[in-house]
N, C-alpha and C positions, 0 to 999 in steps of 0.2 A: 167442445174440447177443450176450452179452458177450464171449466168447472171439473171436468173428469181429471185432468191433471192435475189441478189443487187438491182433488180428493186423494189421489194416490200419494201425493207427496205427504199429506197429512197423516195417513195409515203408514208410511214408509216410517216418518219420524216418530209415530207414536210406538211403533214395533221397535226401533231402536232403543228407546228409552226404557221400555219394557225389558228388552234384553239386558240391556246394561245392568238394569236394577238386579233382576233375578239370576243373571250369571255371575254377580259378585259374590254371590253366597252359595254357588254352585260349583265353584272349580274344583275339579274332583281329581286327584291324582294318587298313585300308590307307591310308598316306599317299601324297602326291604332292610330290617335292620337284623343283626345277629349279634347276640350276647351271650354271655355264660350265666350258667344258673349259680344263684348267691350274689349277683351284683345288682346294681340299680342301672335302670334305663329310663332314657327320655325318648318318649314318641312326640315327635315335632308336630304342631300343626299352627297355623298363623291365619288370621280372618280378619277380612275387611274392618277397619275403624268404624263401625256406623251403628252405636248404642247397642251392644252386645248385652242381654239380659241372662242367658244361661249358655251352658256350655254341656254338651253330652258326648262321653266317650261309651261306644259300646262294641260288642263283639258278636258276630253273628250266631254263634253256636250256643249262646248265653239265654236265648229266647227272650222274654220280657225282660229279664234282670240286665242291668246295666253295669258297666265298670266304674264309671263315675257321672254323677249330676251336680252340677254348681249351677244356682240359681239365686237371685236376689241377693249375691253376696254371702251366700252360706251353701254347705255340702247338704244334698237330700239324700239320707241313706235307706231310705223307706225300700226301696227296690233294688239296692245295691247286691251285687252277687257277694254271697258270703267270703268267697276266697280273695277278695280285695279289699275287704274292710281293713282299715289302719295301714293300707299297703300303698295307696295312691294318692296324689296329690296333683295340684295345679303347678306349672313352673313360676307361674306367676299368676297370684289371685287377683290383682288389680287389673289383668288383661290389656296391659300396657303394649301400644303397639299392635293389637290383633293377636299376643300373644298367649295361646289356649293350650300349649304343651302339656304332656301328661307325664309324670313322673310314676314309675311303677318301682316299688322297693323290693329287694329280697328275690330276684325273679326264680322262678321254679321251670320245670320241663311242661307242666300244664299250662304256664301262661303262654304258650305258643298259639300262633293264631293271627287272624286279620283284625284290627281295632280300626274302628271308623269315628271320625269327629265329626261332631256337628254343631253348630252354633245358631242360636235364636237372637234375633234383633227385635226391637219394638215394631209393631206394624206389620209384622209378617205372617203369614200363616204356618203355624207348628205342625201341621199334619202332613205327613208323607214329604218330611224335609230330608233332602239328599244331603250325605256326607260331603264335606268339602276336602277331606283328605282320609286317605286308608293307608294304613301302616301293616306290612307283614312282618310279624315277630318269629324270629326262629330261636331257640332256645337250644345250647349245646352244653355237654358236661363240662366241669372246669377243666383246664390243661392241667397235666401231670407233672408235679416239680422235678427237677432234675435229679433230685436226691432219690426220691421213689423211683425214678427211672433205671438209676444206677441199680439200686438194690432189686429191681425187678429182674434185671439181666443177669446180676449174680445169682439170684436164685434160680434162673431159668438154666444157668449153666451148672450150678450144682445138682439140679433136676436130671438134665441130660447126661453131664460126666461125673458122676461122683468119684470114678476112680482118679481124675485129674485133681479133684479137691484133697481127696485123703491123702495122695501122695505128696501134696504140698504142706499138708498138715504134719504129716511124719517127719518130712524134712525139716520143718521149723523144728519139731520137738527135738528131733536129733542135735540140730543147731544149738539150741539151747541147752542141753545137756553137755556138748563139747564145752560152750562158754562158762557154763556154771565149773565144770571141773578146772578149766584155766583159772577162772576167779580164786578157786579153792586152793590151788597150789601157790596162787601168787601170795595169798593171805599166809597160808602156813609158812611160806620162804621168809615173808616178813617178820613172822612172829619168832620163828627159829633164829632169826639173824638179831634180832632185839634181845632176846634172851642169851646168845651167845655172847653179845657185847655184855651185859650185866654180869655175867659169871664172869668174865676176863678180868673185868674192872676189879671184883670182888677178891680175885687171887692176887693180883698186883697189889 
């Protein structure tokens, strides 16, 4: 009985040790990030600080091609998807404190999807490595500036009620004519008064 108990205890301790070592690299969570097209976005991923030798960001719909692969302190562009060339980088290439976040520049609608972050450490099996973080990226069209919105509303009013706009323009035109006539009369009176004053002085 004592031998059986000791054996079970050793097996349990070994299991917990293996679980702690493996689960530290397989903590999997999903985040949702929404950004506008044309902006830069950071996909956050943090890994345990235990001799990281490579980082791989991938997207399921890209097949064998990846978003970013960083190993041996340099990028590996051989199998990188063409749409991500010169548009991705690590937030910290030194990977301090396990920061392996991805920076995606000039986001487009085609960048939407679920991104997976994987890290590889020395002494671990690199085959069938599970992601430690998944990020669902949603890309929306850029917000319309207020000026364009006002212009659109004004254009819509012109389209739906052209008579109102026409009447307003006619009223403005008529008022302009009235103001021009008043200005012309004032100028004429001023010139006449000036000429009359000069003639009167000459007669005297």
